[in-house]
N, C-alpha and C positions, 0 to 999 in steps of 0.2 A: 405516240405508239404507231413506230414504222414496221409493218410485217408485211409489205409490199412484197409481190414476187413478180413484178415487172420483169422484160429480160434486161437484164444487167448491160449499162454499156461495156466497152472495152477496158475504158478509164475504170470502172466499179470493179470490174472483174479484176481488174490488175491490181487494184489495191487491196482484195482479199488475200490474195496470193503474194501481196508482198507484204502484209501483214502476218499471215501464217511464217513467212521467213524470218522476219523478226520477233518471232515470239509474242506477237499481241495477243494479249485475249488469254492467256491459259493460266488458269485461276491456280493460285499459289506463284505466278511469276515462272519464269524459264527456268526449270533446274537446272539446264546445263550452266548458268551462271551463278548458281546458289554453291557455297562451300562442301565440301564432303559430300557430296551429292552421288559420287562413286561407293559409298560404303551405305549399309543397312543400320541403323538406329538399332541400340542393344536388345529392345523390346521385340525387333523381328526376327532375331537370329535364331536361324535353324525349325522357322514357322513358315507356315503355307503363307509366304508374304514376299511379292517379287516387287522390283523397281528397277524401270530399263537400263538408268545408269548404272547400276549394282551389279549387275549380273555377275559380274567378274570380281565383286569384293572378296578376296583371298582368304578371307579369316570364317568364310561360312559356306554351305552348301546348297543355300536356297538357289543361286543360279545352277548349278549343276542338276539340281534334280528338277527345276523348271522346264530345262533345255531338252532334258530326255523325256519327259512326259510330251512335250510339245512336239518332240521330234517323233512319237508314236501315230500308230494309224484312227486312234482313236477320234471319233466327231469331236471337233469343238465349237464351245458357243462362249460369247462373251455379252456382259450386260456393263453399261456405260452407265454411271452414276446409281449405284445398286441402292443407297441411303440406309435403310435399317437391314438390309439384305435378305428382306422376308421373299420376295421372288426368287432370288438367285440360290438362296439355300434349300429354298423346297424344292427348286427346279434339279439341282445336285444331288440331291437327294433321292427323287424318283426315278432320274436316269443316269445308275452309278457306272454304266457303259461308255459314259461321255466326260470329256473334260468340260471345264470351266475357269473363265478368269474374270474376275470383276475388278473394274476400275471404281474410286469413288475417291473425289478429293480432299474429302473431311476425313482427317486422318483418325478423329476420336471414332466415328461409323465404323471404318475399316478396323480399330481395335474391339470393336463392340462384334461385330459380326465375326472378327477371328476367332474371338472367345465361345460363339454359337458355335462355329463351325468345328473347334475341336471339342466341344460337349458332344456333340452330334458324330465325332469320329470320320467326319469327312475324308477322304483321301483324293477325290478327283476334283477340288476345288482350290483355286490360288484366287488371293486378292492383291489388290494395288492401289495406295494412295498416289499413283501417279495421275495427271490429266491425262485422259485418254487419246488425247490428240499427239501425245509424245509417248505413252507406254504402247498404245496399238503400233505404231508406226513402228518402234524400236524393238520390240521385244515378240512379236508376233509375225510369222514367216507369212510374204504373201500367199494367196491362194491358200490358206489355212483353214480359215474359218466358218461354220457350217452356217453360223446364226448370229446376229448380234442384235441386243435388245436395249432399246432407249426406252425409258419407262418415265414419262413425265419428267421429261429437260426443262430444267429453268429456263423461262422465257428472256430472262434481263432484259426487264421491262423499260431501264430507262434508256435514252437516244444514247449517253455517254457509256453505257454499257455494253452497247449491242455488238462490239467485236468479241465479248466474251462467249456471244452467244455458240454451243456447239456446232450447227449444221450451217455450211458454207461451201462454196464453191471446192476449195483444197480438202475438206473435210469429205464432200462425199465422195472427192478420188480417192482418199486412201480408202475408206470402206470398198470402192471397187478393188483396190489392189489386193484387200485381204479377204476379201469373201470369197470363195471358191465357187467357180461357177454353178449352179443352181442352188445356191446358198440364199440367204435373205436377210432383210432389215426387219425388225418387228418395231413398230414405234408405237406408242401410247401419250395421249397429252389431253389437258383438259382446255387448251387455249386453242380453240378450231383453226385462227390466222395463222399459229405453229405448223399445226398440221399439213395446211395448204401451202406454205412456204416449202416445208422439206417435200411435197409431192410435186409442186413445181421444180424445184432443184435436181429431183433424181429424175424427174421425167424428161428432162435436158440433158441427162447425162448418157453417153450411148452405153454405159454399160449395165443400166438399170430398166426393167420393163417396168409397166403400170401398176398400180396398186393392186393387189389380188385377193379379196377378202377370203378365198376359199384356202389359202395358206394358215387359218387360224388353226387347220388339224393339224400344224405342224408342232402347233405348241402345245395343243390339247389341254388338260386339265394344269389349273396352277395355282397358286397361292397370290393372291392380288396385292400389289404393295401398298404401303400405310396411305398414300396419297388416293389410289383409285377406289381402296374401300371407305375414306372419308368420302370422296364424291358420290359413292352410292348409297351411303347411309345419307348423306344430304340433299340427293335427287339431281347432283351436276352431272352434264353429260361428260361423256369421254369419246375421242375420237382415236379409232386404232387404225393400224396402216400396217402392211406387210406387200413388200418391194423386192421381188424376186433379181438375183444378179444373173444376168442374161449368159449363155453359153458363149458368145462369139467375141463377145468385147472384152 
């Protein structure tokens, strides 16, 4: 298992960016290479679903409604990998004055969360089955996001799956571009080595400050994810980090 966080060599860093540009590691593959990637499936039409490459699908108003809401001055939060949606649905209910966008690559989980969203009548939440490395990049304007929540990301244990890990130098660049100055990244993990890897990547990026535990107050009360609840019940430790987006970078 390689969760080392030593300084990358120039060759290793260049490899990360080359893999990113080639679309390697994207869950479900590179959507730009899939047929009909510019249209929404029938189950998503005129519902609170968005796909970055289908924002201009002429058959539905999803993209138009999404862009109109994103263009508003309301604070925006995103969750990457929302799973069952417990944290995201609870947070959008607690904070109706804010907008929320959730990314989850498992379409079955997205459809389940969509039914829950509609049953609760939420009007401030959009869901996407895009890999966030595509959706966040193409659908969200730069410096628009107030908070990014990444709760228990898949560690991708096997060496050959390392390229699929969410956190890499180009992904940190993406976070820096999308978070507004004064915004923050909220990370939880039950793999300490992964948390320290993320800490290393962000501490070496000029756009981010060091972990600030006091930013927990910005999250406030919340409903834990299914994974966090399991950890609590089984006495497993959880590591939580809050990284502020600097104003000057």
